[in-house]
C-alpha positions as CSV (number, residue, x, y, z in Angstrom):
1,P,0.0,0.0,0.0
2,F,2.8,2.5,0.8
3,F,4.4,2.2,-2.6
4,K,1.1,1.8,-4.6
5,H,1.4,5.1,-6.4
6,L,4.9,4.2,-7.6
7,A,3.9,0.6,-8.4
8,D,1.2,2.0,-10.7
9,H,3.8,3.4,-13.0
10,F,7.0,1.5,-12.3
11,D,8.2,-2.1,-11.8
12,L,9.3,-2.2,-8.2
13,V,11.5,-4.8,-6.5
14,F,12.4,-5.1,-2.9
15,L,15.1,-6.9,-1.0
16,S,12.4,-9.4,0.2
17,D,11.9,-10.4,-3.4
18,F,15.3,-12.0,-3.3
19,K,14.8,-14.2,-0.3
20,E,15.9,-17.3,-2.2
21,E,19.1,-15.7,-3.5
22,L,20.0,-14.2,-0.1
23,K,19.0,-17.2,2.1
24,D,22.6,-17.9,3.1
25,V,23.6,-14.2,3.6
26,N,23.8,-12.9,7.2
27,T,21.0,-10.4,7.6
28,N,23.5,-8.0,9.1
29,Y,24.7,-7.4,5.5
30,F,21.3,-6.5,4.1
31,G,21.9,-2.7,4.6
32,M,25.2,-2.9,2.7
33,I,23.5,-4.8,-0.1
34,D,20.8,-2.2,-0.3
35,Q,23.6,0.5,-0.6
36,L,25.3,-1.4,-3.4
37,V,22.1,-1.8,-5.4
38,A,21.2,1.8,-4.9
39,A,24.7,3.0,-5.9
40,R,24.4,1.2,-9.2
41,G,20.9,2.5,-9.9
42,R,20.1,4.7,-12.9
43,V,18.8,7.5,-10.6
44,F,19.2,8.0,-6.9
45,F,17.4,10.2,-4.4
46,G,18.9,10.3,-0.9
47,C,18.2,12.1,2.4
48,F,20.5,15.2,3.0
49,H,21.5,14.3,6.6
50,S,21.7,10.6,6.2
51,T,25.1,8.9,6.4
52,F,23.5,5.8,4.7
53,S,22.6,8.0,1.7
54,G,26.0,9.7,1.9
55,F,27.9,6.5,1.4
56,I,25.7,5.7,-1.6
57,F,26.6,9.1,-3.1
58,R,30.3,8.3,-2.5
59,M,30.0,5.0,-4.3
60,R,28.2,6.7,-7.2
61,G,31.0,9.2,-7.3
62,Y,33.6,6.4,-7.5
63,Q,31.6,4.8,-10.3
64,S,31.3,8.1,-12.2
65,Q,35.1,8.2,-12.3
66,Q,35.5,4.6,-13.4
67,D,32.8,4.9,-16.1
68,K,33.8,8.4,-17.1
69,V,30.1,9.5,-17.2
70,D,29.2,13.1,-18.2
71,G,30.8,15.5,-15.8
72,W,33.1,12.9,-14.2
73,D,36.1,15.2,-14.6
74,K,34.3,17.9,-12.6
75,G,33.2,15.6,-9.8
76,V,29.6,15.7,-10.9
77,I,27.4,12.7,-10.2
78,P,24.6,12.6,-12.8
79,D,21.1,11.6,-11.8
80,S,21.9,11.8,-8.1
81,Y,19.7,14.1,-5.9
82,Y,18.6,14.9,-2.4
83,Y,14.9,14.9,-1.6
84,S,15.0,18.0,0.4
85,G,14.9,21.8,-0.2
86,M,15.6,23.1,-3.6
87,I,19.1,24.3,-2.7
88,E,20.2,20.9,-1.7
89,K,18.3,18.9,-4.4
90,D,20.8,19.4,-7.2
91,I,24.0,19.7,-5.1
92,Y,25.7,16.8,-7.0
93,Q,25.0,18.3,-10.5
94,S,27.9,20.7,-10.1
95,Y,31.3,20.8,-8.3
96,G,31.0,22.0,-4.7
97,P,33.7,22.8,-2.1
98,L,34.0,21.1,1.2
99,K,31.6,22.7,3.7
100,T,29.5,21.7,6.7
101,P,27.8,19.5,7.6
102,Y,30.7,17.1,7.1
103,F,29.4,14.0,8.8
104,S,26.6,13.2,6.5
105,R,27.7,14.6,3.2
106,E,30.1,13.4,0.5
107,F,32.1,15.8,-1.6
108,P,33.9,15.4,-5.0
109,I,37.2,15.5,-3.1
110,S,36.2,12.0,-1.9
111,W,36.3,10.5,-5.3
112,R,38.2,12.8,-7.7
113,D,41.8,11.9,-8.5
114,I,42.1,9.4,-5.7
115,D,44.3,7.1,-7.8
116,K,46.9,9.9,-8.5
117,G,50.0,10.3,-6.5
118,I,51.2,13.5,-4.9
119,E,53.6,14.2,-7.8
120,E,50.8,13.9,-10.4
121,L,48.5,16.2,-8.4
122,S,51.1,18.8,-7.7
123,A,51.8,19.0,-11.5
124,L,48.1,20.0,-12.2
């Protein structure tokens, strides 16, 4: 009933739909599995002050670098949004500097150029 309006327009799946595939997985790992699935989704909406969402954004950032998606070189994560106020909604659609709150947010500095050494970065 809670997801009825979405289910009327989209095919929805839930972790519980994969009981057979996950029967031997410790349930303590289910949250991490949810994060991995969400990180690889086409579009993601997360909560602004959630560390759970924050880690999903970071993994999407890592993936944007590996896949070289549009904006990867600027630290942009396409199709990644916060469901909050209009100011925060599109925060990952452009590069943003490190600022508070630190604990629940991820920033492009977390995933940009992480495979480069000090020498390479100082030459930029």
